[in-house]
VEXDREN-2710 file (C-alpha; in Angstrom, 1 decimal):
% VEXDREN-2710
k/r/px/py/pz
1/MET/0.0/-0.1/0.0
2/LYS/2.8/2.3/0.9
3/ALA/4.5/1.6/-2.4
4/LEU/1.3/2.2/-4.3
5/GLN/0.8/5.6/-2.4
6/PHE/4.3/6.5/-3.3
7/LEU/3.8/5.7/-6.9
8/THR/0.7/7.6/-6.9
9/ILE/2.2/10.7/-5.2
10/SER/5.2/10.2/-7.7
11/GLY/2.8/10.2/-10.5
12/VAL/1.2/13.4/-9.3
13/PHE/4.6/15.0/-8.8
14/LEU/5.7/13.9/-12.3
15/THR/2.5/15.3/-13.8
16/LEU/3.0/18.6/-12.1
17/THR/6.6/18.7/-13.2
18/ILE/5.7/18.1/-16.8
19/SER/3.0/20.8/-16.6
20/CYS/5.5/23.3/-15.3
21/VAL/7.9/22.4/-18.1
22/GLN/5.2/22.9/-20.7
23/THR/4.1/26.2/-19.2
24/GLU/7.7/27.4/-19.0
25/LYS/8.2/26.4/-22.7
26/MET/5.0/28.4/-23.7
27/GLU/6.4/31.5/-21.7
28/LYS/9.7/31.3/-23.5
29/MET/8.1/30.8/-27.0
30/THR/8.7/33.6/-29.4
31/LEU/7.3/34.3/-32.9
32/ARG/10.6/33.1/-34.3
33/THR/10.7/29.8/-32.5
34/ALA/7.0/29.1/-32.8
35/TYR/7.1/29.3/-36.6
36/ALA/10.7/28.0/-37.1
37/ASP/9.4/25.0/-39.0
38/ASP/6.9/26.7/-41.0
39/PHE/8.1/30.1/-42.5
40/TYR/10.2/33.1/-41.7
41/ILE/8.7/35.6/-39.5
42/GLY/9.9/39.1/-40.6
43/ALA/9.8/42.6/-39.6
44/ALA/10.6/45.9/-41.4
45/LEU/12.9/48.2/-39.6
46/GLY/12.9/52.0/-39.4
47/TRP/16.0/54.3/-39.2
48/GLY/16.4/54.3/-35.5
49/GLN/15.9/50.5/-35.2
50/ILE/18.6/49.9/-37.9
51/LEU/20.9/52.1/-35.8
52/ALA/20.0/49.9/-32.7
53/GLU/19.2/53.1/-30.7
54/ASP/17.1/51.2/-28.1
55/SER/18.7/48.1/-26.6
56/VAL/15.3/46.5/-25.5
57/GLU/13.9/47.1/-28.9
58/SER/17.0/45.5/-30.5
59/SER/16.7/42.5/-28.3
60/LEU/12.9/42.1/-29.2
61/ILE/13.9/42.3/-32.9
62/LYS/16.6/39.6/-32.5
63/ASN/14.5/37.2/-30.5
64/GLU/11.0/37.6/-32.2
65/PHE/12.0/37.7/-35.9
66/SER/13.8/35.4/-38.2
67/SER/13.8/37.9/-41.2
68/LEU/14.5/41.6/-41.7
69/SER/13.6/44.1/-44.3
70/PRO/14.5/47.9/-44.4
71/GLU/11.4/50.0/-44.4
72/ASN/12.9/52.8/-46.5
73/ALA/16.7/52.5/-46.3
74/MET/17.1/50.6/-49.6
75/LYS/14.6/52.6/-51.7
76/TRP/16.3/54.5/-54.5
77/MET/16.0/58.0/-53.3
78/TYR/18.0/57.1/-50.1
79/VAL/20.5/54.5/-51.3
80/HIS/21.2/56.1/-54.7
81/PRO/20.3/59.8/-54.4
82/LYS/22.6/61.0/-57.2
83/PRO/23.9/59.4/-60.4
84/ASP/27.4/58.6/-59.0
85/THR/26.5/58.6/-55.3
86/PHE/25.5/55.6/-53.2
87/ASN/24.6/55.8/-49.5
88/PHE/25.0/52.3/-47.9
89/GLU/25.3/53.5/-44.3
90/TYR/21.9/52.1/-43.2
91/THR/21.8/49.1/-45.6
92/ASP/25.3/48.0/-44.3
93/LYS/24.0/48.1/-40.7
94/ILE/20.8/46.2/-41.2
95/VAL/22.6/43.6/-43.4
96/ALA/25.3/43.3/-40.5
97/MET/22.5/43.0/-37.9
98/ALA/20.7/40.2/-39.9
99/ASN/24.0/38.4/-40.1
100/ARG/24.7/38.7/-36.4
101/ASN/21.2/37.5/-35.5
102/ASP/21.1/34.7/-38.1
103/GLN/18.2/36.3/-39.8
104/PHE/17.2/36.0/-43.5
105/MET/17.7/39.4/-45.1
106/ILE/15.2/40.9/-47.7
107/GLY/16.4/43.7/-50.2
108/HIS/13.3/46.1/-50.4
109/THR/13.1/47.3/-53.1
110/LEU/15.2/47.6/-56.3
111/ILE/12.7/49.2/-58.8
112/TRP/9.6/51.1/-57.7
113/HIS/7.9/54.1/-59.3
114/ASN/7.7/55.8/-55.8
115/GLN/10.5/57.4/-53.9
116/THR/12.8/57.4/-57.0
117/PRO/14.7/60.5/-57.9
118/GLU/13.7/62.5/-60.9
119/TRP/17.2/62.4/-62.3
120/VAL/16.7/58.7/-63.0
121/PHE/14.3/59.5/-65.8
122/LYS/15.9/62.8/-67.2
123/ASP/19.0/64.0/-69.1
124/GLY/21.0/67.1/-68.4
125/ASN/18.5/69.2/-70.2
126/ASP/15.6/68.0/-68.1
127/ALA/14.2/66.0/-70.9
128/LEU/13.0/62.3/-70.6
129/ILE/15.7/59.9/-71.5
130/ASP/15.0/56.9/-73.9
131/SER/14.6/53.3/-72.9
132/SER/18.3/52.4/-73.5
133/ALA/19.5/55.1/-71.1
134/LEU/17.0/54.1/-68.5
135/PHE/17.9/50.5/-68.7
136/GLY/21.6/51.4/-68.3
137/ARG/20.8/53.3/-65.1
138/MET/18.7/50.5/-63.8
139/LYS/21.5/48.0/-64.5
140/HIS/24.1/50.2/-62.7
141/HIS/21.8/50.6/-59.7
142/ILE/21.0/46.9/-59.5
143/ASN/24.6/45.7/-60.0
144/THR/26.0/48.0/-57.5
145/ILE/23.6/47.1/-54.8
146/MET/23.4/43.4/-55.4
147/GLY/27.1/43.1/-55.9
148/ARG/27.9/44.7/-52.7
149/TYR/25.6/42.3/-50.8
150/GLN/26.0/39.1/-52.8
151/GLY/25.6/36.2/-50.5
152/ARG/24.4/38.4/-47.6
153/ILE/21.0/39.4/-48.9
154/GLY/18.8/36.3/-49.4
155/GLY/16.0/37.7/-51.5
156/TYR/15.0/40.9/-53.2
157/ASP/11.7/42.7/-54.1
158/VAL/13.0/43.2/-57.6
159/VAL/10.0/45.2/-58.8
160/ASN/7.3/46.7/-56.5
161/GLU/3.8/47.7/-57.4
162/ALA/3.9/47.8/-61.3
163/LEU/0.3/46.8/-61.7
164/ASN/-3.1/48.6/-61.4
165/ASP/-5.9/46.9/-59.5
166/ASP/-7.3/45.5/-62.7
167/GLY/-4.0/43.8/-63.6
168/THR/-2.9/46.2/-66.2
169/PHE/0.5/47.9/-66.1
170/ARG/0.8/51.1/-64.2
171/GLU/1.6/54.2/-66.2
172/SER/4.7/54.9/-64.1
173/MET/7.7/56.9/-65.5
174/PHE/9.5/53.5/-65.8
175/TYR/6.7/52.2/-68.0
176/GLN/6.3/55.3/-70.0
177/ILE/10.0/55.2/-71.0
178/GLY/10.6/51.5/-71.1
179/GLY/7.3/49.8/-71.5
180/VAL/6.9/46.3/-69.9
181/ASP/10.5/45.7/-70.8
182/PHE/11.7/47.6/-67.7
183/ILE/10.2/44.7/-65.7
184/TYR/12.0/42.1/-67.8
185/LYS/15.3/44.0/-67.7
186/ALA/15.1/44.4/-63.9
187/PHE/14.8/40.6/-63.4
188/GLU/17.5/40.0/-66.0
189/TYR/20.0/42.3/-64.3
190/ALA/19.1/41.0/-60.8
191/ALA/19.5/37.3/-61.8
192/GLN/23.0/38.2/-63.3
193/ALA/24.1/40.3/-60.3
194/ASP/23.4/37.6/-57.7
195/PRO/22.5/34.1/-59.1
196/GLU/21.9/32.8/-55.6
197/ALA/19.4/35.4/-54.4
198/GLU/15.7/34.8/-54.6
199/LEU/13.9/37.3/-56.8
200/TYR/10.3/38.5/-56.1
201/TYR/7.5/40.7/-57.5
202/ASN/5.7/42.4/-54.8
203/ASP/2.4/44.3/-54.7
204/TYR/-0.7/45.3/-52.7
205/SER/-4.3/44.3/-53.1
206/MET/-3.3/40.9/-54.3
207/ASN/-6.5/39.5/-52.9
208/ARG/-8.3/41.2/-56.0
209/ALA/-8.7/38.4/-58.5
210/GLU/-7.8/40.8/-61.5
211/LYS/-4.6/42.0/-59.9
212/CYS/-3.4/38.5/-58.8
213/ASP/-4.2/37.3/-62.3
214/GLY/-2.1/40.1/-63.7
215/ALA/0.8/39.2/-61.4
216/VAL/0.7/35.6/-62.4
217/ARG/0.7/36.6/-66.1
218/LEU/3.6/38.7/-65.6
219/ALA/5.4/35.9/-63.9
220/GLU/4.6/33.5/-66.7
221/ALA/5.8/36.2/-69.2
222/LEU/9.1/36.4/-67.4
223/LYS/9.5/32.7/-67.4
224/SER/8.6/32.4/-71.1
225/ARG/11.5/34.8/-71.8
226/GLY/13.9/32.4/-69.9
227/LEU/14.1/34.9/-66.9
228/ARG/13.8/33.9/-63.3
229/ILE/11.2/34.8/-60.7
230/ASP/11.0/32.8/-57.5
231/GLY/8.0/34.2/-55.8
232/ILE/5.3/36.8/-55.4
233/GLY/4.8/39.0/-52.4
234/MET/1.2/39.8/-51.2
235/GLN/1.3/42.9/-49.3
236/GLY/-0.9/42.5/-46.2
237/HIS/-2.2/46.1/-45.5
238/TRP/-5.6/44.8/-44.5
239/GLY/-8.4/45.6/-42.1
240/LEU/-10.4/43.8/-39.4
241/ASP/-13.0/42.5/-41.8
242/ARG/-11.3/42.9/-45.3
243/PRO/-10.3/41.2/-47.4
244/THR/-12.0/37.9/-46.6
245/LEU/-9.9/34.8/-45.8
246/GLU/-11.4/33.2/-48.9
247/GLU/-10.1/36.0/-51.1
248/ILE/-6.7/35.7/-49.6
249/GLU/-6.6/31.9/-49.9
250/THR/-7.7/32.0/-53.5
251/SER/-4.8/34.3/-54.5
252/ILE/-2.3/32.0/-52.4
253/LEU/-3.5/29.1/-54.5
254/LYS/-3.3/30.8/-57.8
255/ILE/0.3/31.9/-57.1
256/ARG/1.2/28.3/-55.8
257/ASN/-0.4/26.8/-58.9
258/ALA/1.8/28.9/-61.1
259/GLY/4.8/27.3/-59.5
260/LEU/5.8/30.3/-57.4
261/LYS/6.5/30.8/-53.7
262/VAL/4.2/33.1/-51.7
263/MET/5.4/35.7/-49.3
264/ILE/2.9/37.7/-47.1
265/THR/4.7/41.1/-47.0
266/GLU/4.0/44.4/-45.4
267/LEU/1.5/42.9/-42.9
268/ASP/-0.5/45.3/-40.6
269/ILE/-4.1/45.3/-39.7
270/THR/-5.7/48.8/-39.3
271/VAL/-8.5/49.0/-36.7
272/LEU/-9.6/52.4/-37.9
273/PRO/-12.4/53.4/-40.2
274/ASN/-11.6/54.9/-43.6
275/PRO/-12.1/58.7/-43.3
276/ARG/-14.9/60.2/-45.3
277/ASN/-13.7/62.1/-48.5
278/VAL/-10.2/60.7/-48.3
279/GLU/-9.1/58.6/-51.1
280/GLY/-5.8/56.8/-51.7
281/ALA/-2.9/59.0/-50.7
282/ASP/-4.7/62.1/-49.9
283/LEU/-2.7/63.4/-46.9
284/SER/-3.9/67.0/-47.3
285/ALA/-6.2/66.9/-44.1
286/SER/-5.4/66.2/-40.6
287/PHE/-7.9/63.9/-38.7
288/GLU/-6.1/63.8/-35.3
289/ASN/-9.1/65.6/-33.6
290/ASN/-11.8/64.1/-35.8
291/ALA/-13.5/61.6/-33.4
292/GLU/-15.1/59.6/-36.4
293/ALA/-11.8/59.1/-38.3
294/ASN/-9.6/58.8/-35.2
295/PRO/-11.8/57.2/-32.5
296/TYR/-9.1/55.6/-30.4
297/LYS/-6.8/58.5/-29.8
298/VAL/-6.4/57.7/-26.1
299/GLY/-6.4/53.9/-26.3
300/LEU/-7.8/50.7/-27.8
301/PRO/-11.1/49.4/-26.3
302/ASP/-10.9/45.8/-25.1
303/SER/-13.5/44.8/-27.7
304/VAL/-11.4/46.1/-30.6
305/GLN/-8.3/44.5/-29.0
306/GLU/-10.1/41.2/-29.0
307/ALA/-11.2/41.6/-32.6
308/LEU/-7.7/42.4/-33.7
309/ALA/-6.4/39.3/-31.9
310/GLN/-9.1/37.2/-33.6
311/ARG/-8.3/38.6/-37.0
312/TYR/-4.6/37.7/-36.6
313/ALA/-5.3/34.3/-35.4
314/ASP/-7.6/33.7/-38.4
315/LEU/-5.0/34.9/-40.7
316/PHE/-2.2/32.8/-39.2
317/LYS/-4.3/29.7/-39.2
318/LEU/-4.5/30.3/-43.0
319/PHE/-0.9/31.0/-43.4
320/HIS/0.0/28.0/-41.3
321/LYS/-2.3/25.8/-43.4
322/HIS/-0.4/26.9/-46.5
323/ARG/3.0/26.7/-44.9
324/GLU/4.3/24.5/-47.8
325/THR/3.7/27.4/-50.1
326/ILE/4.3/30.4/-47.9
327/THR/8.0/31.1/-47.1
328/ARG/7.8/34.3/-45.2
329/VAL/5.3/36.6/-43.3
330/THR/6.7/40.0/-42.7
331/PHE/5.2/42.6/-40.4
332/TRP/5.4/46.2/-41.8
333/GLY/7.0/47.5/-38.6
334/VAL/7.8/46.2/-35.2
335/HIS/5.4/48.2/-32.9
336/ASP/2.3/50.4/-33.1
337/GLY/4.1/53.7/-32.5
338/GLN/6.3/53.0/-35.6
339/SER/3.6/52.1/-38.0
340/TRP/3.0/54.2/-41.2
341/LYS/-0.7/53.5/-40.6
342/ASN/-0.8/56.3/-38.0
343/ASN/-0.6/58.7/-40.8
344/TRP/-2.3/56.9/-43.7
345/PRO/-4.6/57.7/-45.4
346/ALA/-4.7/60.9/-43.4
347/ARG/-2.3/62.6/-41.0
348/GLY/-2.6/62.5/-37.2
349/ARG/-4.6/59.3/-36.7
350/THR/-3.7/56.9/-33.9
351/ASP/-3.7/53.2/-35.1
352/TYR/-2.8/49.8/-33.5
353/PRO/-2.0/47.5/-36.4
354/LEU/0.9/45.3/-35.1
355/LEU/1.5/42.7/-32.5
356/PHE/3.5/45.0/-30.0
357/ASP/2.2/48.3/-28.5
358/ARG/4.0/51.6/-28.2
359/SER/5.9/50.4/-25.1
360/LEU/7.0/47.2/-26.9
361/ALA/4.7/45.1/-24.8
362/PRO/3.0/42.1/-26.6
363/LYS/-0.6/42.7/-27.2
364/PRO/-3.4/40.0/-27.1
365/ALA/-2.8/39.6/-30.9
366/TYR/0.7/38.5/-30.2
367/GLN/-0.5/35.6/-27.9
368/ALA/-3.2/34.8/-30.6
369/VAL/-0.5/34.3/-33.1
370/LEU/1.5/32.1/-30.9
371/GLY/-1.6/30.2/-30.0
372/VAL/-2.1/29.0/-33.6
373/VAL/1.0/26.8/-33.2
374/GLY/1.7/26.8/-29.5
375/LYS/-1.2/24.4/-28.4
END
């Protein structure tokens, strides 16, 4: 009887020990460790984060994320402001950080119609250059950047946002001068500059059928010309109830069926309503003191916090379901205070779109994302 009692007590003790170990394991779990076998978890870093100005924030970036992207530092206007001037200060630092932290580094972005200096498209007389001159400048830009970081940047958003929502080509300066060939040339030069780096096309509103179809057609056109494209990035600037999970999944499957990898890029979930009379990039008005457009200026109600957590849980269940196709999920920022959504589509709003709050504390949404794989 004593032996039986001892075994029973030991059994209870053992059960309690296992329970404590499991609890401790959950407490130590991070985004990086939770999804280590599924896909990279990335974050886009701002200027101060690249400089590691806050040691607590730097530690969070190291522990929580397995991939890094520069939010702005590699965009043409910053990295290549003049024809013969390159500024690699910030890119060097983020690449070194990724190397120290054993994180997959993304080059964002090589060719984009926005944040590109006017000199790229004009000659000394302020007239538009021809396609040959444009392609020469593109090649110089791509070769210089990718040559410098060969073997240290794992993947590049080679071309960013070249399509309209209906799948047609955006009438950017690149397109006006070079036609669709500017895209083909960008991928050609990128593949030559670093044969080992992955090459992506990246765009927003990829949940729209017409736009996703346009991106797939573009990828197929690249392949038909013997050019390499490894994946398509679906930007995730979404809301609490849009797009639907079905729309997102349909696009994931379309890209997968085209033989391409899928990246969920620039992920953030706005909790704010769309201001009336504000369309697209209209930043002319300030909505800081407009209660309708900026309803959570002093904090986020628990009900909205819970809705955000549920939205993230639903999304990550979908991502995890397609983990054989999705290779990376990148948040566009680290914490709420950093997010561009605070000023888009109107200045002065207070948004809460990420997993960490303004004091770097994990939100219920963070726990919800861990809960998808932590059970």
